[in-house]
N, C-alpha and C positions, 0 to 999 in steps of 0.2 A: 566591847570592839571599839577595837583604832575607826572610822570610816573616815578618817582623811588629815594628812596635817600639816600645821597653817604655819610657816612658819615667817617669824619676824626678822628685820634689821630695826637696831635702835639709830638714828644719825644724831650725832654729835650738837648741832648745832642745824640754825634752818638754813644757812648757805648752804649745808651737806646735801641737804635733804633735795635740795631744790637742783643742785651740783648731779646725784645721784640718782636724781628719777630722770635727769635727762641723762644717763650718762649709760643708765639700762635699758630708756629708747632709740638711745642710738647701734646698740648690741642687737639688736631685732629682740627685746620681750616684748612680748603684747600688753599693755595695758591695758589693768580695770577699772574699778571704777577706784574713782581718787574724794577725797572725804577731811574734810576738817571744821574740828570743833573748837572749843575753848581752850580744850586739852593739849589738843597734838594734832597735827596735820596726818595722814595715809596717804603709800599710794598703792593700789594692790597688781602683782603683772604676773605673768599669764606663762609659766615656761613652758614649751610641746614637752620636755619630757625633765622631769625631776629627779634624784640618787640625796636620798636621805642619808648619811652617814654620823658613827656613833666614834671619836675617835680622843685617845688617850696619847697624848705628850710624853715618850719614857725617856724626852732631852728635853732640855728648856729650848723656848720657840718664843718666838714671837710673836704671839696669835695678831688674826684680821681679826676687825670686826663684821666682814664681809667674805666671803671665797666664790667666786664665781667659775669655772670651767667653759671655756669656749676653746669650737673648732678651728678656729684661723685667732690664734694669739699676735699674731704678730699683721693682722689687721686693726685689732685690739688695739694692738699699743701705740697704733696710728690714734684710731680716734681720740684713745684719752688724749694724746698732745693735742689732737685739732683745739683738745675742748681746754687747754690749757691750764689740763690736771700736771703737776710736779708727777717722775717717777722719781719713786728713791729708792731703790733697787732693782732693778734687771740678774733676774738668771739666767743662765745658757743665753748666752750672746744669735745675733741672724742670720748667722751662718745656716744652711736647708740640714744640715746630716746632723745638727741636734734635734732631736728627734722631741722634745721638750722645750716650752717656754713660760715661762713668767715671769709674773713682774709688779710691784709691789707700788699702790700713792696712799700715799695721807689727802684726807682730804682736810679745808683751810680749819674745820672746826674742826677738829684729828681724831676723824671719822677712816678707819684705816681699809685698804679693800685692797685683795689678792688677787691677782687673773692669769690661773694658767689655762695649758692645754697641748694636748698634744700635736704637730705638728702632722702634714701626711707623709707616712716612709715606709718603707717597708717593716718595725717595726713596732707598727700602732698594730694591735691587737682590736682594737674596737673597729668597724664598720664602713658604722657612720663615718668616721673619719677618711674613709676611702673611697668614697663615694662622689658622684660631681654631682652638684648639686646648686641651682640659683638661694639666693640671699633674702630676705623679705625688706628686702628697703626697696622702697617704690620712689625716696628725695631724685628729683632728675628725670622718671620716668612718664614715660605720656598714657596713658591709657583712655579704651573708650570703650563705653555701656551701651549696648544693643537694651533693648527691654522692650519688649511686647506692650501693646492699652492692653488686647482681651486679657480676659482673666484680674484684672487690677490689684482688685484686692487681692490679690497673693502676691503677682507682679513688683508692687509699691513696697511691701515687706520685706521682699529679697532685694532692691535698688537697696533700699536702709541700708541692710546689713553688710552688702555690697560696698556701699559710700564709709560703712564705718573701716571695714579694713582695710580696703587702700590710703584712706585718713590716717589711723593707727599705724602703718607699716611707711608713713610720710611723704606723701603722695597730698600736692594741695588743691582743694573745693577750684574751680571754675578754670583754673592756672595749669593742673597737670589731667583733667578729668576727661570728655566728653563725653555728653550724654546724648543716644539717639533713639528716637522712639516711633515702633513703628506697627503699624496693627496688630500685626498676630507673629505666633509665632512663624508661620510658613513661612515669614519676610524675614529673618531673620539670619539665614542668612548668607542672600544678597546684598542687605545692609551692611553686615559683618566683610565680606570679602568688596566691596566698596572701598569700607574703610581700610585695609589690608594695605590694599593695593595704592592707598596713598603713602604709605612708608613712613606716615608721621607719628605712628602707636607704637609703641611697643608690647602693646598684648590688647587685643580685645577682651570682653567679657560681656557673655550672651545672657543675657538676662527672657525668663517665659515661664510661662506654664500651660501641662493643656493635662487635660483630663477627661477620663475614658466616658464615652456618650454606649450609644445603644448599637452605635453604626458599627463598621470599622472604618469610616474618616477617621478615626483617631491612633490608628494602625500605620496608616499612609500617612500621615504629618509626620508622627515618630520617625518615621525612619523616615522620609524624607529630610528635616532638620536637620536632625544627626546627621545624616550623611554628608548635609551638602552645611557643616561649621568644620564637619573633621576636613571636607576636601578643602575649605576655604582654609584653613590652615595650612594644608599639608605644601599644597601649591604656591598659596604666596609667602609663608617662609613665615610669616608675622603667628607666632602662641592665640591663639581661641579659647578662653574658659568655659566649658559647657555652667553653666547657673538656669537650666532649661528646669520644671518640674516636669514628671511625667507620672500620672499616679491617676487610681481606677477612684480616688472619691478626693472631695474640698478638705473633708478632714485630715484626708492623709498630704494633703500636700499644706497645707495650716501648720502641720507638727512640723514642718523641715524651712518651716517661712520663719519661726524664729521663735514657736514655743518649744515643748521636752523634746524635737528633732534634731534642737540647732536650726542655723537658719545658711540654705545653701548658698547663697548668696555672698556673702562670709567669706567662705569658704571658696567658692570662687576666686573673691580678689584677691587672693593668698596664692591661691595655686598660678593668678593669672601676675602676680609680683615676681614667687619665685619662676619660671618661665621667661618671667622679659629678662632675670639674672641670668638666664640658664648659661645663654652664647659668654658671658661672660668666663662663668667659671670653666670654659670650655679654653677659651682664650686660656685664662690663667692657668692652663692645667699644664696647655701646650708651654707657654714658655719656663714654666718646673722643668719640664720632661728636658726641652733644650736646653738649660742651664745644666741638668743631671745630665746631659751626654755629654756635654765640653766638660764637664771635669771628669765625667768618668776616662772621654778619650786622655788628658793630660795625664790621668792618675798611672794609666795603663803605658802610656811612656813616658814616665820617669821610672815607671819599673825597668823595664828596658835598659835607660840610656845604663842603668843603676847597675845590670847586668853584661 
């Protein structure tokens, strides 16, 4: 039985490979392993969602070597143009009433790419395109990581995952990321609030590890840390990502610090990037709503004038 599906795209030249990797990275796909040998170069990408289509064309079609489905084709087109890639065909113009937009590009080596996606309109059935959400682009954003020294065997692995997540999303080490160390998890909320109140950071990532002992100390600390981080986020308005592990045993914590249960630090980094961009998504939705209201008003006025 099939256990997974791996889809490969063959770039027609070395330059096309480099351009395509850069484009996919800028569109928000998480990059996996990159390899090279005497036969080929490869870069693996890990989309959050993947659909596998089998298609038969009933009419002649200028097939593409790669078809990308995006949830914001307007922004995707801007990213393509910024990279100097020539768009050879564009179907359905920039007007918001067009529910779907697609465009084609041919890379210098001949690799053909088709990008399409539905806009946020009432006709879109897929609720993923209706939801307001921040994207995973960390470029130009600033992040602070508060990490506990206690249980450093675990927290250092969480930190590695956090830095990996931020840099994969476009944040620059040393330039966009500040690292603050505190003695233990109990001190995380205080440090996080101090950083948030400076208004220098778009999101704070809290990293720590608490393991249950033989006393009630664990429950007291867990409650205070959770409450403190949540309260800091609510009162400062700066998103706080919760990357504090709270488990009964060391083995459980290790599994969530890079082994079979993933890396909680990496997940916290992605949450921080998404929430750092959430306000931008709200503002963008507000502008669309205003444009829609103006156009609806003009449409109603035009109807009245005709009658």
